[in-house]
C-alpha positions as protocol buffer text, in pm:
chain_id: "A"
residue {
  index: 1
  type: MET
  ca { x: 0 y: 0 z: 0 }
}
residue {
  index: 2
  type: GLY
  ca { x: 103 y: 360 z: -35 }
}
residue {
  index: 3
  type: ILE
  ca { x: 195 y: 320 z: -401 }
}
residue {
  index: 4
  type: SER
  ca { x: -26 y: 517 z: -638 }
}
residue {
  index: 5
  type: PRO
  ca { x: -228 y: 332 z: -903 }
}
residue {
  index: 6
  type: LEU
  ca { x: -67 y: 577 z: -1147 }
}
residue {
  index: 7
  type: THR
  ca { x: 271 y: 432 z: -1054 }
}
residue {
  index: 8
  type: VAL
  ca { x: 137 y: 83 z: -1118 }
}
residue {
  index: 9
  type: THR
  ca { x: 18 y: 199 z: -1461 }
}
residue {
  index: 10
  type: ALA
  ca { x: 359 y: 356 z: -1535 }
}
residue {
  index: 11
  type: LEU
  ca { x: 536 y: 34 z: -1436 }
}
residue {
  index: 12
  type: HIS
  ca { x: 307 y: -165 z: -1667 }
}
residue {
  index: 13
  type: ALA
  ca { x: 383 y: 80 z: -1949 }
}
residue {
  index: 14
  type: ALA
  ca { x: 756 y: 31 z: -1883 }
}
residue {
  index: 15
  type: GLY
  ca { x: 712 y: -344 z: -1930 }
}
residue {
  index: 16
  type: HIS
  ca { x: 698 y: -461 z: -1570 }
}
residue {
  index: 17
  type: ASP
  ca { x: 459 y: -733 z: -1457 }
}
residue {
  index: 18
  type: VAL
  ca { x: 325 y: -557 z: -1148 }
}
residue {
  index: 19
  type: GLN
  ca { x: 35 y: -615 z: -910 }
}
residue {
  index: 20
  type: HIS
  ca { x: -95 y: -382 z: -642 }
}
residue {
  index: 21
  type: VAL
  ca { x: -184 y: -562 z: -319 }
}
residue {
  index: 22
  type: ALA
  ca { x: -524 y: -387 z: -318 }
}
residue {
  index: 23
  type: ASN
  ca { x: -606 y: -550 z: -653 }
}
residue {
  index: 24
  type: LEU
  ca { x: -518 y: -888 z: -504 }
}
residue {
  index: 25
  type: GLY
  ca { x: -756 y: -842 z: -210 }
}
residue {
  index: 26
  type: MET
  ca { x: -460 y: -813 z: 26 }
}
residue {
  index: 27
  type: ALA
  ca { x: -490 y: -448 z: 129 }
}
residue {
  index: 28
  type: ARG
  ca { x: -515 y: -548 z: 496 }
}
residue {
  index: 29
  type: ALA
  ca { x: -295 y: -857 z: 478 }
}
residue {
  index: 30
  type: PRO
  ca { x: -9 y: -886 z: 725 }
}
residue {
  index: 31
  type: ASP
  ca { x: 332 y: -801 z: 581 }
}
residue {
  index: 32
  type: SER
  ca { x: 441 y: -1163 z: 629 }
}
residue {
  index: 33
  type: GLU
  ca { x: 164 y: -1282 z: 392 }
}
residue {
  index: 34
  type: ILE
  ca { x: 271 y: -1031 z: 128 }
}
residue {
  index: 35
  type: VAL
  ca { x: 632 y: -1150 z: 162 }
}
residue {
  index: 36
  type: THR
  ca { x: 518 y: -1512 z: 125 }
}
residue {
  index: 37
  type: LEU
  ca { x: 319 y: -1431 z: -190 }
}
residue {
  index: 38
  type: ALA
  ca { x: 605 y: -1229 z: -341 }
}
residue {
  index: 39
  type: ARG
  ca { x: 850 y: -1511 z: -268 }
}
residue {
  index: 40
  type: ARG
  ca { x: 620 y: -1773 z: -419 }
}
residue {
  index: 41
  type: GLU
  ca { x: 557 y: -1566 z: -734 }
}
residue {
  index: 42
  type: ARG
  ca { x: 920 y: -1444 z: -756 }
}
residue {
  index: 43
  type: ARG
  ca { x: 814 y: -1080 z: -736 }
}
residue {
  index: 44
  type: THR
  ca { x: 984 y: -774 z: -596 }
}
residue {
  index: 45
  type: ILE
  ca { x: 803 y: -574 z: -329 }
}
residue {
  index: 46
  type: VAL
  ca { x: 788 y: -199 z: -393 }
}
residue {
  index: 47
  type: THR
  ca { x: 689 y: -7 z: -83 }
}
residue {
  index: 48
  type: ALA
  ca { x: 728 y: 299 z: 133 }
}
residue {
  index: 49
  type: ASP
  ca { x: 702 y: 79 z: 444 }
}
residue {
  index: 50
  type: LEU
  ca { x: 1032 y: 4 z: 619 }
}
residue {
  index: 51
  type: ASP
  ca { x: 887 y: -311 z: 775 }
}
residue {
  index: 52
  type: PHE
  ca { x: 946 y: -517 z: 458 }
}
residue {
  index: 53
  type: SER
  ca { x: 1320 y: -445 z: 453 }
}
residue {
  index: 54
  type: GLY
  ca { x: 1334 y: -531 z: 822 }
}
residue {
  index: 55
  type: LEU
  ca { x: 1154 y: -861 z: 766 }
}
residue {
  index: 56
  type: MET
  ca { x: 1394 y: -956 z: 488 }
}
residue {
  index: 57
  type: ALA
  ca { x: 1701 y: -850 z: 683 }
}
residue {
  index: 58
  type: GLN
  ca { x: 1593 y: -1074 z: 972 }
}
residue {
  index: 59
  type: SER
  ca { x: 1484 y: -1367 z: 756 }
}
residue {
  index: 60
  type: ASN
  ca { x: 1825 y: -1466 z: 617 }
}
residue {
  index: 61
  type: ASP
  ca { x: 1646 y: -1529 z: 285 }
}
residue {
  index: 62
  type: ARG
  ca { x: 1744 y: -1402 z: -61 }
}
residue {
  index: 63
  type: ARG
  ca { x: 1389 y: -1342 z: -179 }
}
residue {
  index: 64
  type: PRO
  ca { x: 1182 y: -1146 z: -226 }
}
residue {
  index: 65
  type: SER
  ca { x: 1378 y: -837 z: -312 }
}
residue {
  index: 66
  type: VAL
  ca { x: 1241 y: -512 z: -171 }
}
residue {
  index: 67
  type: VAL
  ca { x: 1250 y: -163 z: -320 }
}
residue {
  index: 68
  type: THR
  ca { x: 1182 y: 95 z: -50 }
}
residue {
  index: 69
  type: LEU
  ca { x: 1085 y: 446 z: -155 }
}
residue {
  index: 70
  type: ARG
  ca { x: 1222 y: 699 z: 95 }
}
residue {
  index: 71
  type: LEU
  ca { x: 1103 y: 1010 z: -84 }
}
residue {
  index: 72
  type: VAL
  ca { x: 973 y: 1343 z: 36 }
}
residue {
  index: 73
  type: ASP
  ca { x: 761 y: 1389 z: -277 }
}
residue {
  index: 74
  type: PHE
  ca { x: 532 y: 1090 z: -337 }
}
residue {
  index: 75
  type: ARG
  ca { x: 350 y: 1233 z: -635 }
}
residue {
  index: 76
  type: PRO
  ca { x: 368 y: 990 z: -928 }
}
residue {
  index: 77
  type: LEU
  ca { x: 548 y: 1253 z: -1140 }
}
residue {
  index: 78
  type: SER
  ca { x: 832 y: 1237 z: -888 }
}
residue {
  index: 79
  type: VAL
  ca { x: 817 y: 867 z: -799 }
}
residue {
  index: 80
  type: ASN
  ca { x: 771 y: 708 z: -1141 }
}
residue {
  index: 81
  type: PRO
  ca { x: 1092 y: 813 z: -1319 }
}
residue {
  index: 82
  type: ARG
  ca { x: 1306 y: 741 z: -1013 }
}
residue {
  index: 83
  type: LEU
  ca { x: 1150 y: 400 z: -960 }
}
residue {
  index: 84
  type: ILE
  ca { x: 1162 y: 296 z: -1325 }
}
residue {
  index: 85
  type: ARG
  ca { x: 1528 y: 404 z: -1349 }
}
residue {
  index: 86
  type: ALA
  ca { x: 1618 y: 218 z: -1026 }
}
residue {
  index: 87
  type: LEU
  ca { x: 1448 y: -100 z: -1145 }
}
residue {
  index: 88
  type: ALA
  ca { x: 1635 y: -87 z: -1476 }
}
residue {
  index: 89
  type: GLU
  ca { x: 1975 y: 0 z: -1329 }
}
residue {
  index: 90
  type: HIS
  ca { x: 1958 y: -257 z: -1049 }
}
residue {
  index: 91
  type: ASN
  ca { x: 1772 y: -539 z: -1221 }
}
residue {
  index: 92
  type: ASP
  ca { x: 2055 y: -791 z: -1171 }
}
residue {
  index: 93
  type: ALA
  ca { x: 2075 y: -719 z: -798 }
}
residue {
  index: 94
  type: LEU
  ca { x: 1697 y: -748 z: -765 }
}
residue {
  index: 95
  type: GLU
  ca { x: 1699 y: -1078 z: -955 }
}
residue {
  index: 96
  type: ASN
  ca { x: 1962 y: -1214 z: -715 }
}
residue {
  index: 97
  type: GLY
  ca { x: 1798 y: -1079 z: -399 }
}
residue {
  index: 98
  type: ALA
  ca { x: 1850 y: -726 z: -273 }
}
residue {
  index: 99
  type: LEU
  ca { x: 1719 y: -442 z: -65 }
}
residue {
  index: 100
  type: VAL
  ca { x: 1710 y: -127 z: -278 }
}
residue {
  index: 101
  type: THR
  ca { x: 1640 y: 211 z: -122 }
}
residue {
  index: 102
  type: VAL
  ca { x: 1543 y: 500 z: -349 }
}
residue {
  index: 103
  type: THR
  ca { x: 1576 y: 859 z: -227 }
}
residue {
  index: 104
  type: GLU
  ca { x: 1573 y: 1191 z: -410 }
}
residue {
  index: 105
  type: ARG
  ca { x: 1954 y: 1195 z: -409 }
}
residue {
  index: 106
  type: ALA
  ca { x: 2065 y: 835 z: -447 }
}
residue {
  index: 107
  type: VAL
  ca { x: 1986 y: 467 z: -474 }
}
residue {
  index: 108
  type: ARG
  ca { x: 2141 y: 228 z: -221 }
}
residue {
  index: 109
  type: VAL
  ca { x: 2163 y: -147 z: -286 }
}
residue {
  index: 110
  type: ARG
  ca { x: 2232 y: -418 z: -28 }
}
residue {
  index: 111
  type: SER
  ca { x: 2250 y: -781 z: -132 }
}
residue {
  index: 112
  type: LEU
  ca { x: 2041 y: -1037 z: 52 }
}
residue {
  index: 113
  type: PRO
  ca { x: 2080 y: -1215 z: 281 }
}
residue {
  index: 114
  type: ILE
  ca { x: 2214 y: -959 z: 523 }
}
């Protein structure tokens, strides 16, 4: 949650196979269930919630990867180009298991497990 439907549309347009948890009926699902689904479907979680990175850091697992948006401006016009660029530039790390943090100034990548 917290990701605009316009960002989901932009990710689709950029060629990403993306699902919003609300469209899956999981808007109120515990984070652990979302992690389990993402792991099973080999998806990357994109979120503004720090809990997902914490769960993965504690799990000692390589998947799912997590992209955490730590932005001041959450308007899609600000989020979308940063997110699409980060996904493209760090695709290999995400495929191998990583925590990626996107800010206005930089992108930080940490390989999983931590």
